[in-house]
N, CA, C and O atoms as a Maestro MAE file, in Angstrom:
{
 s_m_m2io_version
 :::
 2.0.0
}

f_m_ct {
 s_m_title
 :::
 protein
 m_atom[328] {
  # First column is atom index #
  i_m_mmod_type
  r_m_x_coord
  r_m_y_coord
  r_m_z_coord
  i_m_residue_number
  s_m_chain_name
  s_m_pdb_residue_name
  s_m_pdb_atom_name
  i_m_atomic_number
  :::
  1 25 2.962 68.122 130.828 1 A "MET " " N  " 7
  2 3 4.101 67.926 130.143 1 A "MET " " CA " 6
  3 2 4.065 66.267 130.681 1 A "MET " " C  " 6
  4 15 3.817 65.776 131.783 1 A "MET " " O  " 8
  5 25 4.388 65.742 129.524 2 A "GLY " " N  " 7
  6 3 5.260 64.368 129.660 2 A "GLY " " CA " 6
  7 2 6.213 64.608 130.322 2 A "GLY " " C  " 6
  8 15 6.636 65.683 130.747 2 A "GLY " " O  " 8
  9 25 6.759 63.094 130.476 3 A "ILE " " N  " 7
  10 3 8.097 62.952 130.340 3 A "ILE " " CA " 6
  11 2 9.194 62.720 129.547 3 A "ILE " " C  " 6
  12 15 10.396 62.832 129.787 3 A "ILE " " O  " 8
  13 25 8.500 62.326 128.413 4 A "LYS " " N  " 7
  14 3 8.796 62.018 126.905 4 A "LYS " " CA " 6
  15 2 9.536 63.450 126.462 4 A "LYS " " C  " 6
  16 15 10.726 63.736 126.329 4 A "LYS " " O  " 8
  17 25 8.359 64.190 126.301 5 A "ALA " " N  " 7
  18 3 8.419 66.224 126.267 5 A "ALA " " CA " 6
  19 2 9.352 66.421 126.902 5 A "ALA " " C  " 6
  20 15 10.467 66.336 126.387 5 A "ALA " " O  " 8
  21 25 9.223 66.675 127.934 6 A "PHE " " N  " 7
  22 3 10.504 66.740 128.815 6 A "PHE " " CA " 6
  23 2 11.582 66.768 128.556 6 A "PHE " " C  " 6
  24 15 12.321 67.747 128.457 6 A "PHE " " O  " 8
  25 25 11.824 65.570 128.398 7 A "PHE " " N  " 7
  26 3 13.560 64.719 127.726 7 A "PHE " " CA " 6
  27 2 13.794 65.753 126.514 7 A "PHE " " C  " 6
  28 15 14.559 66.710 126.397 7 A "PHE " " O  " 8
  29 25 12.786 65.154 125.617 8 A "LYS " " N  " 7
  30 3 12.988 66.181 124.645 8 A "LYS " " CA " 6
  31 2 13.343 67.458 124.521 8 A "LYS " " C  " 6
  32 15 14.267 67.854 123.811 8 A "LYS " " O  " 8
  33 25 12.442 68.317 125.377 9 A "LYS " " N  " 7
  34 3 13.164 69.730 125.314 9 A "LYS " " CA " 6
  35 2 14.546 69.739 126.196 9 A "LYS " " C  " 6
  36 15 15.318 70.693 126.106 9 A "LYS " " O  " 8
  37 25 14.733 68.960 126.793 10 A "ALA " " N  " 7
  38 3 16.085 69.190 127.595 10 A "ALA " " CA " 6
  39 2 16.945 68.609 126.571 10 A "ALA " " C  " 6
  40 15 18.044 69.153 126.679 10 A "ALA " " O  " 8
  41 25 16.949 67.959 125.853 11 A "PHE " " N  " 7
  42 3 18.237 67.786 124.788 11 A "PHE " " CA " 6
  43 2 18.159 68.119 123.857 11 A "PHE " " C  " 6
  44 15 18.898 67.672 122.980 11 A "PHE " " O  " 8
  45 25 17.141 69.149 123.582 12 A "ASN " " N  " 7
  46 3 17.370 70.104 122.833 12 A "ASN " " CA " 6
  47 2 17.901 71.041 122.857 12 A "ASN " " C  " 6
  48 15 18.574 71.601 121.991 12 A "ASN " " O  " 8
  49 25 17.516 71.460 124.407 13 A "ASP " " N  " 7
  50 3 18.582 72.508 124.934 13 A "ASP " " CA " 6
  51 2 19.869 72.361 124.938 13 A "ASP " " C  " 6
  52 15 20.605 73.307 124.659 13 A "ASP " " O  " 8
  53 25 20.365 71.078 125.272 14 A "MET " " N  " 7
  54 3 21.513 70.964 125.638 14 A "MET " " CA " 6
  55 2 22.011 70.621 124.096 14 A "MET " " C  " 6
  56 15 23.226 70.448 124.002 14 A "MET " " O  " 8
  57 25 21.510 70.541 123.294 15 A "LYS " " N  " 7
  58 3 22.213 70.145 121.701 15 A "LYS " " CA " 6
  59 2 22.422 71.767 121.236 15 A "LYS " " C  " 6
  60 15 23.399 71.930 120.504 15 A "LYS " " O  " 8
  61 25 21.418 73.338 121.652 16 A "GLU " " N  " 7
  62 3 21.704 74.630 121.157 16 A "GLU " " CA " 6
  63 2 23.081 74.726 122.220 16 A "GLU " " C  " 6
  64 15 24.200 75.050 121.820 16 A "GLU " " O  " 8
  65 25 22.817 74.444 123.375 17 A "SER " " N  " 7
  66 3 24.067 75.252 124.400 17 A "SER " " CA " 6
  67 2 25.036 74.594 124.071 17 A "SER " " C  " 6
  68 15 26.084 75.009 124.565 17 A "SER " " O  " 8
  69 25 25.150 73.482 123.251 18 A "THR " " N  " 7
  70 3 26.451 72.869 122.641 18 A "THR " " CA " 6
  71 2 27.176 73.550 121.680 18 A "THR " " C  " 6
  72 15 28.374 73.834 121.667 18 A "THR " " O  " 8
  73 25 26.150 73.816 120.739 19 A "LYS " " N  " 7
  74 3 26.264 74.564 119.284 19 A "LYS " " CA " 6
  75 2 26.928 76.045 119.546 19 A "LYS " " C  " 6
  76 15 27.661 76.564 118.704 19 A "LYS " " O  " 8
  77 25 26.647 76.586 120.616 20 A "ALA " " N  " 7
  78 3 26.727 77.937 120.800 20 A "ALA " " CA " 6
  79 2 28.321 77.965 121.577 20 A "ALA " " C  " 6
  80 15 29.125 78.897 121.553 20 A "ALA " " O  " 8
  81 25 28.457 76.707 122.214 21 A "GLN " " N  " 7
  82 3 29.617 76.700 122.843 21 A "GLN " " CA " 6
  83 2 30.844 76.818 121.816 21 A "GLN " " C  " 6
  84 15 31.610 77.678 121.382 21 A "GLN " " O  " 8
  85 25 30.544 75.259 121.666 22 A "HIS " " N  " 7
  86 3 31.374 75.389 119.833 22 A "HIS " " CA " 6
  87 2 31.924 76.903 119.325 22 A "HIS " " C  " 6
  88 15 33.081 77.265 119.116 22 A "HIS " " O  " 8
  89 25 30.689 77.630 119.207 23 A "GLU " " N  " 7
  90 3 31.354 78.926 117.887 23 A "GLU " " CA " 6
  91 2 31.959 79.554 119.089 23 A "GLU " " C  " 6
  92 15 32.791 80.369 118.691 23 A "GLU " " O  " 8
  93 25 31.898 79.531 120.543 24 A "VAL " " N  " 7
  94 3 32.703 80.241 121.044 24 A "VAL " " CA " 6
  95 2 33.924 79.560 120.888 24 A "VAL " " C  " 6
  96 15 34.490 79.780 119.817 24 A "VAL " " O  " 8
  97 25 34.461 78.819 121.644 25 A "ASP " " N  " 7
  98 3 35.233 77.994 121.447 25 A "ASP " " CA " 6
  99 2 36.397 78.213 119.525 25 A "ASP " " C  " 6
  100 15 37.574 78.179 119.164 25 A "ASP " " O  " 8
  101 25 35.332 78.372 119.060 26 A "LYS " " N  " 7
  102 3 36.100 78.738 117.810 26 A "LYS " " CA " 6
  103 2 36.813 80.024 117.897 26 A "LYS " " C  " 6
  104 15 37.955 80.179 117.465 26 A "LYS " " O  " 8
  105 25 36.362 80.617 118.262 27 A "ALA " " N  " 7
  106 3 36.419 82.184 118.542 27 A "ALA " " CA " 6
  107 2 37.456 82.525 119.202 27 A "ALA " " C  " 6
  108 15 38.001 83.588 118.906 27 A "ALA " " O  " 8
  109 25 37.833 81.942 119.957 28 A "ASN " " N  " 7
  110 3 38.531 82.118 121.220 28 A "ASN " " CA " 6
  111 2 39.853 81.280 120.590 28 A "ASN " " C  " 6
  112 15 40.889 81.933 120.718 28 A "ASN " " O  " 8
  113 25 40.007 80.172 120.038 29 A "PHE " " N  " 7
  114 3 41.043 79.692 119.148 29 A "PHE " " CA " 6
  115 2 41.447 80.521 118.217 29 A "PHE " " C  " 6
  116 15 42.580 80.998 118.260 29 A "PHE " " O  " 8
  117 25 40.542 80.822 117.199 30 A "ALA " " N  " 7
  118 3 41.221 81.670 116.493 30 A "ALA " " CA " 6
  119 2 41.796 83.176 116.770 30 A "ALA " " C  " 6
  120 15 42.490 83.807 115.973 30 A "ALA " " O  " 8
  121 25 41.372 83.627 118.054 31 A "ALA " " N  " 7
  122 3 41.888 84.989 118.560 31 A "ALA " " CA " 6
  123 2 43.278 84.594 118.986 31 A "ALA " " C  " 6
  124 15 44.238 85.225 118.541 31 A "ALA " " O  " 8
  125 25 43.446 83.592 119.817 32 A "ALA " " N  " 7
  126 3 44.727 82.785 120.886 32 A "ALA " " CA " 6
  127 2 45.728 82.476 119.257 32 A "ALA " " C  " 6
  128 15 46.942 82.677 119.252 32 A "ALA " " O  " 8
  129 25 45.066 82.037 118.136 33 A "LYS " " N  " 7
  130 3 45.881 81.724 116.825 33 A "LYS " " CA " 6
  131 2 46.205 83.380 116.422 33 A "LYS " " C  " 6
  132 15 47.291 83.556 115.868 33 A "LYS " " O  " 8
  133 25 45.551 84.317 116.601 34 A "ALA " " N  " 7
  134 3 45.959 84.975 115.834 34 A "ALA " " CA " 6
  135 2 46.867 86.057 116.502 34 A "ALA " " C  " 6
  136 15 47.531 86.856 115.843 34 A "ALA " " O  " 8
  137 25 46.837 86.011 118.011 35 A "GLU " " N  " 7
  138 3 47.716 86.596 119.209 35 A "GLU " " CA " 6
  139 2 49.097 85.645 118.841 35 A "GLU " " C  " 6
  140 15 50.165 86.176 118.537 35 A "GLU " " O  " 8
  141 25 48.982 84.716 118.887 36 A "SER " " N  " 7
  142 3 50.073 83.996 118.652 36 A "SER " " CA " 6
  143 2 51.234 84.494 117.363 36 A "SER " " C  " 6
  144 15 52.440 84.708 117.493 36 A "SER " " O  " 8
  145 25 50.440 84.576 116.195 37 A "LYS " " N  " 7
  146 3 51.082 84.765 114.766 37 A "LYS " " CA " 6
  147 2 51.605 86.061 115.393 37 A "LYS " " C  " 6
  148 15 52.831 86.147 115.320 37 A "LYS " " O  " 8
  149 25 50.965 87.143 116.020 38 A "ALA " " N  " 7
  150 3 51.182 88.373 116.168 38 A "ALA " " CA " 6
  151 2 52.705 88.337 117.074 38 A "ALA " " C  " 6
  152 15 53.771 88.790 116.659 38 A "ALA " " O  " 8
  153 25 52.530 87.838 118.072 39 A "ASN " " N  " 7
  154 3 53.626 87.945 118.808 39 A "ASN " " CA " 6
  155 2 55.186 87.283 117.869 39 A "ASN " " C  " 6
  156 15 56.329 87.721 118.006 39 A "ASN " " O  " 8
  157 25 54.792 86.269 117.050 40 A "TRP " " N  " 7
  158 3 55.987 85.882 116.203 40 A "TRP " " CA " 6
  159 2 56.488 86.649 115.340 40 A "TRP " " C  " 6
  160 15 57.705 86.624 115.154 40 A "TRP " " O  " 8
  161 25 55.531 87.637 114.506 41 A "GLU " " N  " 7
  162 3 55.919 88.956 113.994 41 A "GLU " " CA " 6
  163 2 56.811 89.782 114.476 41 A "GLU " " C  " 6
  164 15 57.875 90.212 114.030 41 A "GLU " " O  " 8
  165 25 56.145 89.971 115.596 42 A "GLU " " N  " 7
  166 3 56.979 90.908 116.966 42 A "GLU " " CA " 6
  167 2 58.490 90.801 116.830 42 A "GLU " " C  " 6
  168 15 59.469 91.500 116.568 42 A "GLU " " O  " 8
  169 25 58.165 89.580 117.142 43 A "ALA " " N  " 7
  170 3 59.754 88.806 117.600 43 A "ALA " " CA " 6
  171 2 61.036 89.133 116.411 43 A "ALA " " C  " 6
  172 15 62.191 89.535 116.550 43 A "ALA " " O  " 8
  173 25 60.104 88.698 115.031 44 A "LYS " " N  " 7
  174 3 61.280 89.095 113.772 44 A "LYS " " CA " 6
  175 2 61.299 90.254 113.841 44 A "LYS " " C  " 6
  176 15 62.416 90.542 113.410 44 A "LYS " " O  " 8
  177 25 60.593 91.525 114.209 45 A "MET " " N  " 7
  178 3 61.009 92.518 113.537 45 A "MET " " CA " 6
  179 2 62.890 93.225 114.120 45 A "MET " " C  " 6
  180 15 63.341 92.924 115.225 45 A "MET " " O  " 8
  181 25 63.482 93.904 113.367 46 A "SER " " N  " 7
  182 3 64.365 94.441 113.437 46 A "SER " " CA " 6
  183 2 64.260 95.268 114.776 46 A "SER " " C  " 6
  184 15 63.191 95.556 115.314 46 A "SER " " O  " 8
  185 25 65.728 95.673 115.325 47 A "PRO " " N  " 7
  186 3 65.326 96.506 116.660 47 A "PRO " " CA " 6
  187 2 64.953 97.847 116.316 47 A "PRO " " C  " 6
  188 15 64.325 98.520 117.133 47 A "PRO " " O  " 8
  189 25 65.331 98.396 114.979 48 A "SER " " N  " 7
  190 3 65.050 99.725 114.837 48 A "SER " " CA " 6
  191 2 63.549 99.666 114.402 48 A "SER " " C  " 6
  192 15 62.898 100.642 114.775 48 A "SER " " O  " 8
  193 25 62.825 98.661 113.646 49 A "GLN " " N  " 7
  194 3 61.389 98.867 113.752 49 A "GLN " " CA " 6
  195 2 60.929 98.424 114.817 49 A "GLN " " C  " 6
  196 15 59.718 98.648 114.812 49 A "GLN " " O  " 8
  197 25 61.415 97.613 116.271 50 A "ARG " " N  " 7
  198 3 60.979 97.483 117.350 50 A "ARG " " CA " 6
  199 2 60.325 98.834 118.562 50 A "ARG " " C  " 6
  200 15 59.331 99.058 119.254 50 A "ARG " " O  " 8
  201 25 61.998 99.613 118.123 51 A "GLN " " N  " 7
  202 3 62.094 100.854 118.359 51 A "GLN " " CA " 6
  203 2 61.110 101.508 118.468 51 A "GLN " " C  " 6
  204 15 60.606 101.715 119.572 51 A "GLN " " O  " 8
  205 25 60.598 101.998 117.310 52 A "ALA " " N  " 7
  206 3 59.820 102.932 116.734 52 A "ALA " " CA " 6
  207 2 58.292 102.638 117.366 52 A "ALA " " C  " 6
  208 15 57.594 103.385 118.052 52 A "ALA " " O  " 8
  209 25 57.984 101.055 116.806 53 A "ARG " " N  " 7
  210 3 57.003 100.709 117.825 53 A "ARG " " CA " 6
  211 2 56.831 101.452 119.120 53 A "ARG " " C  " 6
  212 15 56.091 102.426 119.261 53 A "ARG " " O  " 8
  213 25 57.541 100.934 120.008 54 A "LEU " " N  " 7
  214 3 57.744 101.272 121.222 54 A "LEU " " CA " 6
  215 2 57.566 102.819 121.432 54 A "LEU " " C  " 6
  216 15 56.743 103.268 122.231 54 A "LEU " " O  " 8
  217 25 58.284 103.505 120.762 55 A "GLN " " N  " 7
  218 3 58.229 104.920 120.654 55 A "GLN " " CA " 6
  219 2 56.521 105.134 120.123 55 A "GLN " " C  " 6
  220 15 55.869 105.845 120.887 55 A "GLN " " O  " 8
  221 25 56.129 104.850 119.490 56 A "LYS " " N  " 7
  222 3 54.593 104.764 119.085 56 A "LYS " " CA " 6
  223 2 53.988 105.039 120.316 56 A "LYS " " C  " 6
  224 15 53.609 106.101 120.808 56 A "LYS " " O  " 8
  225 25 53.958 103.267 120.943 57 A "GLU " " N  " 7
  226 3 53.249 103.007 121.911 57 A "GLU " " CA " 6
  227 2 53.633 104.008 123.036 57 A "GLU " " C  " 6
  228 15 52.624 104.282 123.686 57 A "GLU " " O  " 8
  229 25 54.621 104.578 123.441 58 A "ARG " " N  " 7
  230 3 54.607 105.624 124.461 58 A "ARG " " CA " 6
  231 2 54.257 107.087 124.308 58 A "ARG " " C  " 6
  232 15 54.083 107.916 125.201 58 A "ARG " " O  " 8
  233 25 54.171 107.277 122.664 59 A "GLU " " N  " 7
  234 3 53.406 108.659 122.874 59 A "GLU " " CA " 6
  235 2 51.887 108.428 122.534 59 A "GLU " " C  " 6
  236 15 51.198 109.334 122.063 59 A "GLU " " O  " 8
  237 25 51.445 107.284 122.773 60 A "THR " " N  " 7
  238 3 49.929 107.096 122.715 60 A "THR " " CA " 6
  239 2 49.678 107.103 124.479 60 A "THR " " C  " 6
  240 15 49.304 108.005 125.228 60 A "THR " " O  " 8
  241 25 49.897 106.301 124.623 61 A "GLN " " N  " 7
  242 3 50.040 106.448 126.421 61 A "GLN " " CA " 6
  243 2 50.367 107.660 127.219 61 A "GLN " " C  " 6
  244 15 49.848 107.760 128.331 61 A "GLN " " O  " 8
  245 25 51.150 108.577 126.794 62 A "ILE " " N  " 7
  246 3 51.481 110.211 127.171 62 A "ILE " " CA " 6
  247 2 50.142 110.744 127.197 62 A "ILE " " C  " 6
  248 15 49.556 111.117 128.213 62 A "ILE " " O  " 8
  249 25 49.495 110.764 125.508 63 A "ALA " " N  " 7
  250 3 48.830 111.430 125.089 63 A "ALA " " CA " 6
  251 2 47.135 110.793 125.785 63 A "ALA " " C  " 6
  252 15 46.106 111.400 125.486 63 A "ALA " " O  " 8
  253 25 47.100 109.679 126.600 64 A "SER " " N  " 7
  254 3 46.137 109.263 127.400 64 A "SER " " CA " 6
  255 2 46.235 109.533 128.663 64 A "SER " " C  " 6
  256 15 45.259 109.520 129.413 64 A "SER " " O  " 8
  257 25 47.640 109.855 129.101 65 A "ALA " " N  " 7
  258 3 47.410 110.005 130.162 65 A "ALA " " CA " 6
  259 2 47.190 112.008 130.356 65 A "ALA " " C  " 6
  260 15 46.659 112.482 131.361 65 A "ALA " " O  " 8
  261 25 47.628 112.737 129.389 66 A "ASN " " N  " 7
  262 3 47.157 113.852 129.636 66 A "ASN " " CA " 6
  263 2 45.540 114.328 129.135 66 A "ASN " " C  " 6
  264 15 44.819 115.294 129.386 66 A "ASN " " O  " 8
  265 25 45.442 113.362 128.478 67 A "GLU " " N  " 7
  266 3 43.526 113.382 128.984 67 A "GLU " " CA " 6
  267 2 42.848 112.614 129.699 67 A "GLU " " C  " 6
  268 15 41.690 112.342 129.381 67 A "GLU " " O  " 8
  269 25 43.372 112.157 130.700 68 A "ARG " " N  " 7
  270 3 43.158 111.628 132.010 68 A "ARG " " CA " 6
  271 2 42.845 113.172 133.606 68 A "ARG " " C  " 6
  272 15 42.009 113.550 134.427 68 A "ARG " " O  " 8
  273 25 44.589 113.543 132.955 69 A "LYS " " N  " 7
  274 3 44.809 114.672 133.970 69 A "LYS " " CA " 6
  275 2 43.927 115.653 133.539 69 A "LYS " " C  " 6
  276 15 43.197 116.050 134.447 69 A "LYS " " O  " 8
  277 25 43.719 116.259 132.291 70 A "ALA " " N  " 7
  278 3 42.661 117.277 131.995 70 A "ALA " " CA " 6
  279 2 41.691 117.059 132.563 70 A "ALA " " C  " 6
  280 15 41.282 117.806 133.451 70 A "ALA " " O  " 8
  281 25 41.032 115.894 132.161 71 A "ALA " " N  " 7
  282 3 39.737 115.183 132.707 71 A "ALA " " CA " 6
  283 2 39.703 115.691 134.496 71 A "ALA " " C  " 6
  284 15 38.990 116.606 134.908 71 A "ALA " " O  " 8
  285 25 40.372 115.098 135.120 72 A "ALA " " N  " 7
  286 3 40.502 114.918 136.189 72 A "ALA " " CA " 6
  287 2 40.847 116.612 136.778 72 A "ALA " " C  " 6
  288 15 40.428 116.841 137.913 72 A "ALA " " O  " 8
  289 25 41.346 117.400 136.286 73 A "GLU " " N  " 7
  290 3 41.427 118.782 136.688 73 A "GLU " " CA " 6
  291 2 40.521 119.403 136.557 73 A "GLU " " C  " 6
  292 15 40.290 120.152 137.506 73 A "GLU " " O  " 8
  293 25 39.248 119.466 135.032 74 A "ALA " " N  " 7
  294 3 38.371 119.746 135.254 74 A "ALA " " CA " 6
  295 2 37.221 118.964 136.057 74 A "ALA " " C  " 6
  296 15 36.190 119.477 135.624 74 A "ALA " " O  " 8
  297 25 36.917 118.146 136.850 75 A "ARG " " N  " 7
  298 3 36.634 118.055 137.673 75 A "ARG " " CA " 6
  299 2 36.711 118.413 139.162 75 A "ARG " " C  " 6
  300 15 35.922 118.212 140.085 75 A "ARG " " O  " 8
  301 25 37.860 118.983 139.105 76 A "ILE " " N  " 7
  302 3 38.548 119.636 140.398 76 A "ILE " " CA " 6
  303 2 37.855 120.750 140.603 76 A "ILE " " C  " 6
  304 15 37.389 121.195 141.652 76 A "ILE " " O  " 8
  305 25 37.815 121.296 139.183 77 A "ASP " " N  " 7
  306 3 37.276 122.901 139.231 77 A "ASP " " CA " 6
  307 2 36.091 122.819 139.416 77 A "ASP " " C  " 6
  308 15 35.600 123.602 140.229 77 A "ASP " " O  " 8
  309 25 35.292 121.925 138.784 78 A "ALA " " N  " 7
  310 3 33.755 121.832 139.302 78 A "ALA " " CA " 6
  311 2 33.946 121.495 140.049 78 A "ALA " " C  " 6
  312 15 34.102 122.545 140.672 78 A "ALA " " O  " 8
  313 25 34.225 120.329 141.122 79 A "ALA " " N  " 7
  314 3 33.724 120.411 142.783 79 A "ALA " " CA " 6
  315 2 34.074 121.767 143.794 79 A "ALA " " C  " 6
  316 15 33.640 122.003 144.921 79 A "ALA " " O  " 8
  317 25 35.212 122.714 142.782 80 A "LYS " " N  " 7
  318 3 35.614 123.652 143.585 80 A "LYS " " CA " 6
  319 2 34.449 125.057 143.416 80 A "LYS " " C  " 6
  320 15 34.391 126.011 144.192 80 A "LYS " " O  " 8
  321 25 33.720 124.876 142.372 81 A "GLN " " N  " 7
  322 3 32.724 126.062 142.301 81 A "GLN " " CA " 6
  323 2 31.992 125.643 143.175 81 A "GLN " " C  " 6
  324 15 31.294 126.524 143.677 81 A "GLN " " O  " 8
  325 25 31.827 124.433 143.659 82 A "LYS " " N  " 7
  326 3 29.935 124.458 144.266 82 A "LYS " " CA " 6
  327 2 30.004 124.604 145.420 82 A "LYS " " C  " 6
  328 15 28.978 124.660 146.099 82 A "LYS " " O  " 8
  :::
 }
 m_bond[327] {
  # First column is bond index #
  i_m_from
  i_m_to
  i_m_order
  :::
  1 1 2 1
  2 2 3 1
  3 3 4 2
  4 3 5 1
  5 5 6 1
  6 6 7 1
  7 7 8 2
  8 7 9 1
  9 9 10 1
  10 10 11 1
  11 11 12 2
  12 11 13 1
  13 13 14 1
  14 14 15 1
  15 15 16 2
  16 15 17 1
  17 17 18 1
  18 18 19 1
  19 19 20 2
  20 19 21 1
  21 21 22 1
  22 22 23 1
  23 23 24 2
  24 23 25 1
  25 25 26 1
  26 26 27 1
  27 27 28 2
  28 27 29 1
  29 29 30 1
  30 30 31 1
  31 31 32 2
  32 31 33 1
  33 33 34 1
  34 34 35 1
  35 35 36 2
  36 35 37 1
  37 37 38 1
  38 38 39 1
  39 39 40 2
  40 39 41 1
  41 41 42 1
  42 42 43 1
  43 43 44 2
  44 43 45 1
  45 45 46 1
  46 46 47 1
  47 47 48 2
  48 47 49 1
  49 49 50 1
  50 50 51 1
  51 51 52 2
  52 51 53 1
  53 53 54 1
  54 54 55 1
  55 55 56 2
  56 55 57 1
  57 57 58 1
  58 58 59 1
  59 59 60 2
  60 59 61 1
  61 61 62 1
  62 62 63 1
  63 63 64 2
  64 63 65 1
  65 65 66 1
  66 66 67 1
  67 67 68 2
  68 67 69 1
  69 69 70 1
  70 70 71 1
  71 71 72 2
  72 71 73 1
  73 73 74 1
  74 74 75 1
  75 75 76 2
  76 75 77 1
  77 77 78 1
  78 78 79 1
  79 79 80 2
  80 79 81 1
  81 81 82 1
  82 82 83 1
  83 83 84 2
  84 83 85 1
  85 85 86 1
  86 86 87 1
  87 87 88 2
  88 87 89 1
  89 89 90 1
  90 90 91 1
  91 91 92 2
  92 91 93 1
  93 93 94 1
  94 94 95 1
  95 95 96 2
  96 95 97 1
  97 97 98 1
  98 98 99 1
  99 99 100 2
  100 99 101 1
  101 101 102 1
  102 102 103 1
  103 103 104 2
  104 103 105 1
  105 105 106 1
  106 106 107 1
  107 107 108 2
  108 107 109 1
  109 109 110 1
  110 110 111 1
  111 111 112 2
  112 111 113 1
  113 113 114 1
  114 114 115 1
  115 115 116 2
  116 115 117 1
  117 117 118 1
  118 118 119 1
  119 119 120 2
  120 119 121 1
  121 121 122 1
  122 122 123 1
  123 123 124 2
  124 123 125 1
  125 125 126 1
  126 126 127 1
  127 127 128 2
  128 127 129 1
  129 129 130 1
  130 130 131 1
  131 131 132 2
  132 131 133 1
  133 133 134 1
  134 134 135 1
  135 135 136 2
  136 135 137 1
  137 137 138 1
  138 138 139 1
  139 139 140 2
  140 139 141 1
  141 141 142 1
  142 142 143 1
  143 143 144 2
  144 143 145 1
  145 145 146 1
  146 146 147 1
  147 147 148 2
  148 147 149 1
  149 149 150 1
  150 150 151 1
  151 151 152 2
  152 151 153 1
  153 153 154 1
  154 154 155 1
  155 155 156 2
  156 155 157 1
  157 157 158 1
  158 158 159 1
  159 159 160 2
  160 159 161 1
  161 161 162 1
  162 162 163 1
  163 163 164 2
  164 163 165 1
  165 165 166 1
  166 166 167 1
  167 167 168 2
  168 167 169 1
  169 169 170 1
  170 170 171 1
  171 171 172 2
  172 171 173 1
  173 173 174 1
  174 174 175 1
  175 175 176 2
  176 175 177 1
  177 177 178 1
  178 178 179 1
  179 179 180 2
  180 179 181 1
  181 181 182 1
  182 182 183 1
  183 183 184 2
  184 183 185 1
  185 185 186 1
  186 186 187 1
  187 187 188 2
  188 187 189 1
  189 189 190 1
  190 190 191 1
  191 191 192 2
  192 191 193 1
  193 193 194 1
  194 194 195 1
  195 195 196 2
  196 195 197 1
  197 197 198 1
  198 198 199 1
  199 199 200 2
  200 199 201 1
  201 201 202 1
  202 202 203 1
  203 203 204 2
  204 203 205 1
  205 205 206 1
  206 206 207 1
  207 207 208 2
  208 207 209 1
  209 209 210 1
  210 210 211 1
  211 211 212 2
  212 211 213 1
  213 213 214 1
  214 214 215 1
  215 215 216 2
  216 215 217 1
  217 217 218 1
  218 218 219 1
  219 219 220 2
  220 219 221 1
  221 221 222 1
  222 222 223 1
  223 223 224 2
  224 223 225 1
  225 225 226 1
  226 226 227 1
  227 227 228 2
  228 227 229 1
  229 229 230 1
  230 230 231 1
  231 231 232 2
  232 231 233 1
  233 233 234 1
  234 234 235 1
  235 235 236 2
  236 235 237 1
  237 237 238 1
  238 238 239 1
  239 239 240 2
  240 239 241 1
  241 241 242 1
  242 242 243 1
  243 243 244 2
  244 243 245 1
  245 245 246 1
  246 246 247 1
  247 247 248 2
  248 247 249 1
  249 249 250 1
  250 250 251 1
  251 251 252 2
  252 251 253 1
  253 253 254 1
  254 254 255 1
  255 255 256 2
  256 255 257 1
  257 257 258 1
  258 258 259 1
  259 259 260 2
  260 259 261 1
  261 261 262 1
  262 262 263 1
  263 263 264 2
  264 263 265 1
  265 265 266 1
  266 266 267 1
  267 267 268 2
  268 267 269 1
  269 269 270 1
  270 270 271 1
  271 271 272 2
  272 271 273 1
  273 273 274 1
  274 274 275 1
  275 275 276 2
  276 275 277 1
  277 277 278 1
  278 278 279 1
  279 279 280 2
  280 279 281 1
  281 281 282 1
  282 282 283 1
  283 283 284 2
  284 283 285 1
  285 285 286 1
  286 286 287 1
  287 287 288 2
  288 287 289 1
  289 289 290 1
  290 290 291 1
  291 291 292 2
  292 291 293 1
  293 293 294 1
  294 294 295 1
  295 295 296 2
  296 295 297 1
  297 297 298 1
  298 298 299 1
  299 299 300 2
  300 299 301 1
  301 301 302 1
  302 302 303 1
  303 303 304 2
  304 303 305 1
  305 305 306 1
  306 306 307 1
  307 307 308 2
  308 307 309 1
  309 309 310 1
  310 310 311 1
  311 311 312 2
  312 311 313 1
  313 313 314 1
  314 314 315 1
  315 315 316 2
  316 315 317 1
  317 317 318 1
  318 318 319 1
  319 319 320 2
  320 319 321 1
  321 321 322 1
  322 322 323 1
  323 323 324 2
  324 323 325 1
  325 325 326 1
  326 326 327 1
  327 327 328 2
  :::
 }
}
């Protein structure tokens, strides 16, 4: 491979890498923008709406904890039978 071909390949690789990183940056910026808008909308919620959302989140967390507890108890029972 000649020096000219080497540099041509290197610059093409850098060009492709730059394009890919730009796509990542655009996606990250869009995500940050959406999260910021979501935070703003949540801040504007009325107290009753906020309480309802928090209660729903708590119920979800309780359900998840109960599932994890049941899985752990099943593992305990399986370990005791061996």
